[in-house]
N, C-alpha and C positions, 0 to 999 in steps of 0.2 A: 796085554802085555806080552810079549815072546817068553817062553819057558825059560830061556837062558837068563834073560834080564831079570826075571823074579826068582831065579836062583842065585842071582849073583846080589841082589836085593837083601835077599835073606840072610846070606853069609855076612855082609856087612853090617846087616840091621843086629846081628849076635855078636859082632866085635863091637859096635858102637855101645851095645846097651850094657857091656862088661865094662867098657872104658868109661862111659860119659856119665859119671854120678860124685857129686863132693858134697858133703855135710861139712859147713864152715860156720862157725860163730865169728863174726865180724865187731871187732870194737875199734873203730877209728871216727875222726870227726872228718866229714867232707864226703859224699858221694864221688869225686874223682879217687878219694886214696881207696876207699871202700870196693871200688870196682876194680882198681889195678889190685889190689890185694887178693880179691877174689877170682881175677883173671889170672895172677901168676900162680897162686895155690890150686886150681884147676890145671892150669898147662902142666905144673909138675907131678901131680896126682896122675892124669892121662899119659905122661912120659912114662912114670914107674909102672903103671899098671902095663901099658903097652910092652914094657920091655918082659915084665911078667908073662904074660901072655904069648909072647914070641917066643920064650923058653919051653914055655908048655906045648906049644905047637909044632915045633920045629921037628924037621925030621932028624932021627936017631942016626 
């Protein structure tokens, strides 16, 4: 793998590891409802986390 690609992957991995994790207790009846609830919670969490990370890494 070229060095530039490896560096780009490393930067993306740091961002993804900081964003993509959600702990959620789901109490619903049905797989579709549970999947939807988890998906929406994950989306909302990731959006909030990305905003926070963007503020922290934005140039002053």
